[in-house]
C-alpha positions in Angstrom: 5.5 7.7 26.4 3.8 7.1 23.1 3.0 3.5 24.1 1.2 4.7 27.3 -0.8 7.2 25.2 -1.9 4.6 22.6 -2.8 2.2 25.4 -4.9 4.8 27.2 -6.7 5.8 23.9 -7.3 2.1 23.2 -8.7 1.5 26.6 -11.0 4.6 26.2 -12.3 3.3 22.9 -12.9 -0.2 24.4 -14.7 1.3 27.4 -17.0 3.4 25.3 -17.6 0.5 22.9 -18.6 -1.8 25.8 -20.8 0.9 27.3 -22.7 0.9 24.0 -22.9 -2.9 23.9 -21.0 -3.0 20.6 -18.7 -5.8 19.5 -15.4 -5.2 17.9 -16.9 -6.5 14.6 -19.7 -4.0 14.7 -17.3 -1.1 15.5 -15.0 -2.3 12.7 -17.9 -2.4 10.2 -19.3 1.0 11.2 -15.8 2.6 11.1 -14.7 0.8 7.9 -11.8 -0.9 9.8 -11.1 -4.6 10.2 -11.8 -6.3 13.4 -8.0 -6.9 13.7 -7.4 -3.2 13.5 -9.9 -2.5 16.2 -8.4 -5.1 18.4 -4.9 -3.7 17.8 -6.1 -0.2 18.6 -7.8 -1.2 21.8 -4.6 -3.0 22.9 -2.5 0.1 22.2 -0.5 -1.9 19.6 -1.3 0.2 16.6 -0.3 3.8 16.0 -3.3 5.0 14.1 -4.0 8.3 12.3 -6.2 11.1 13.6 -8.6 10.3 10.7 -9.0 6.8 12.1 -9.8 8.3 15.5 -12.6 10.4 13.9 -14.0 7.4 12.1 -14.1 5.4 15.4 -15.7 8.4 17.2 -18.3 8.7 14.5 -19.0 4.9 14.6 -19.4 5.1 18.4 -21.6 8.2 18.0 -19.4 10.3 20.3 -17.2 13.3 19.9 -13.5 12.7 19.7 -13.1 14.7 22.9 -15.1 11.9 24.7 -12.4 9.4 23.6 -9.5 11.7 24.5 -11.0 12.7 27.9 -12.5 9.4 29.0 -12.2 8.8 32.7 -12.9 5.3 33.8 
């Protein structure tokens, strides 16, 4: 169950990032995370903290709810 949730969150982050024409490198820089971390998060391979989710949302200039409720 957790793997599906992480995968869905990662896909949501990837979808929003691509909608904003942002690279993984740029998102990593803006959220103070490594490119490898962003890649792992988007693949659902990294169980990240809620604080990290907030950093990513801020870097994407969206509310966390937009990531949690992304329908694509």
